[in-house]
C-alpha positions, 0 to 999 in steps of 0.5 A: 853250669849257672855263672858265678856271680860276682860284685866288684865295689870299684872307682879305680882304674884296677876294677875297671881294668878286672872287670873287663878281663873278668867279662871276656869270661864265660863262667862269670856274670859281673856287676860293678858299683859305683860310689857315685862321688864323681860328676863325670864317671869314666864308660865302665866295660861292664854292667854297672851301677851307683850309689851306696848301698846303705852300710854294712847290712844293705850290702849284706841284704843286697849280696844276699838277694841278688844270690853272688858269690863273690865280692871284692872290693877295688875300692880306693884304698882311702875308701875307709868306709866302704871297705870296712861295710865290705868286710863285715857284710862278707862276714856276716853272709859267709860270701868268698870275699877279697880285696884289690888295693893297688901296691903303696909307696914306700919312701926313697932316698931323698924322700921329706915325708911327715907320715901321719894318719889322717887329714887333721894331723896332715893340718897340724903338721904343715905348723905355724909359719905361712907356707905355699902349699899344694894340696892332692888329696881330692877333694872330700877333705879340702875343708879342713884346711880352713883351720890352717889360713895363714897358709897359700894353697893350690887344691888340685881334683878332679870335680870342683871343690863345692862349697870353695874355702873360706879362706885368703889364699885359696887357688883350684886345679882340674885335672884327671890324671895321670900325672907326668914327672915333668909336669909335676916339677914344672908345676911346683917349680913354677908356683913355689911349692914349699909343701906337698899334702898327698894321701898314700894312694899306691900306684903309678897315675900321680906317682909323678908329685912324689919322683918330682918332690924328691928331684926339688927337694920338695916336703911331702905330708904323707897320709898313709893308709889305714886299712883292716889286717885281716882281708885277704889282698891281692895288689894287681889285677893279674893276681887278682883273675888268678885268684878268682880262679882258685876260688872258683876252681873245682878243687874249693868248691869241694874242700879240697 
């Protein structure tokens, strides 16, 4: 019996953990696909590729030409384009498909959140009065904040923001999580931050800033996820492994 061919769309810790767990199985052949946006990606436990597919049609063609049996979308919760393309490609090819999405953060007592849907909305939510702003949204969308040059910005990202923002006061930090709450408190107080702009990425690695903001009474402008509702989704690697077992069980193959 041939091995089950699985394509994992990755770039997250959960994708790497899932790939490593599936690699231990003797009945699976894994390929992990990365977007290629990080300058120095972490070493992966299985064969990997880097770069896009050419939209949903390109991904569908790749799935068919490489004879994959299962597509798993384990990309970042805000990788909306590839997630959309994955859902469309799976639908057009009829391949088994599900998403692995780490749990979203939930607002707790004491949190001072303003929940919005997009980064441009976050820019507007900062208001007209000058503030000291901590941008913890990655590097790809920080350019939107050039429309609010009256604020002072502290910008943290894994890779450099290039080009840097054309605004009077912006400082940059290069760092990779996880970020502990105590260190985040020190960062926020040391820089006298008034407001944080963050994406609801979920999980534990970057939650420290949210817990620190709660403890310090700092406002958070939270960009919420905009994920499709019609995609089968699990929240943990354990659940993903269980679903793989279910999808490849003899009963499922017989249509029972």
